[in-house]
N, C-alpha and C positions, 0 to 999 in steps of 0.2 A: 538790188541796189546798184545803180550805175553811177559811180563817182568818177568825175573827170578832174584832171589835174592840169594846171596851167602856170607858166612862168611869165605870162604876158598880159593877163587880164588885170586892169587897174582896179584897185579896191578902194572904195571911199572910206573916209573916217567913220561915217555912220555904220557902214557894213562891218568894219573892223571892230568897232566898239560893241556892236550887237553880238558878234561872234565871241569876243573876249568875255563878255558877260555870260554867254551860254556855255563857255568852256571852263569857267571859274578862274581863268587867268586875269580877268578883270579885277580880282581881289588885290592884285599886285601891280596894276597898271593904272595910269591916270585917265580913267574912263570918263571923268567929268571935264576933261580938258581937250576939246575937239582940235585945237591948234596943235597940241602935242601929238595927237594921232595923225593929223595931216602930215606933220613932219616925219613921224615914224615911218610912214609908208612912202613919203616922197624921197627920203634919204636912205632908206633900206635899199641896198642895191641888188639883192637877190630875194625875191618874194615868190614863193610857190603857194598856190591856192588850190583847195579841194572844193568841188562843187557838186551838189545834188540838184541837177537841173539848174535853176537860177539862184539857188540858196547856197550861200557861202557856209561850208561846214568845217573847214580847216584851213590853217595857214602856217607856213614856215617863213619867218621874216629874219633875214640875215644881213650882215655887213661883212664884205669880203674883198680881198684883192685877187681872188680866184686862183692864186698860185701857191701861197704859203699857208694862209689861215682864213678860216671862215668862222665868224662869231655868230652862232645861231641864237639870236636875241629872244625870239618867241616861237614856241611851237604850241599852237592852240587847236583843239578839236572840240566841237560841240559835244557836250556830255551825252546827248541822245545818239551820237554817232561813234562814241568811243568803243574800244575793244573790237573794232572791225578792220584793223590794219591801216587805218588812214594816217595816223601819226607816223608809223613806220614807213609808209610809202612817201610821206612828205619829206622825211629824212633822206630816203633813197633818192628822191627827185632832186633834193638840194645837193647831195653828193654828186649826182650825175652832171651837174652844171659846173663843177669845180675841176681844176687840174688834177692829175693823178697823184700828186704828192701833197695836195692841199689838205690840211687837217681841219676837222670840225671841232669847235670849242663851244661849250655852253655852261651856264649856271642853271642847275635844275631848280624848278619851283619846289617848295617843300612837299607838296602832294605827289610830285613826280620823281622823287629821288631814286626809287627802285625801278623806274621805267627804262632808263637808258642803258644799264648794264647788259640786259639781254639783246640790245640792238648793236652791241659791239663797242660801246663807249667804255673807256677806262676812267675810273675816278682819279682825280688829281689831288694830291694832298695840300697844295698851297694856292688856293684861289683867294684873291683879295678884291675888295670893293671900296670905293671912296665916294661917298655921296656928296653932292654939291648942296650944302645947306644955306648958301647965300641967297637972300631974297631981295 
């Protein structure tokens, strides 16, 4: 398996939606809203992708100032490619694009709660979310 990683390949909304479905992250993302996905990838300012040839098999999508904090919004790996180190490498590639003191912050998907500890993440006791329910 020859997986390549990039921080410069543009990912279309269709490619991202397809990957999110194949990774199960689509269960918690607006996969039926192509405009939302276009914006997610337009305004995410640090996106690392993993490719098997021309097939998108993983992505790390972040929002960051590159100095103090990087919010890792999405880490998605195709289920057929999981347990091969791709997610770990995506996190490493994300970190390598950040300043030396920049912390990486994320909210774990329910199915991935146990994944991040072995990668060096520390669980934080007070994370808060506020959903915008205005329509």
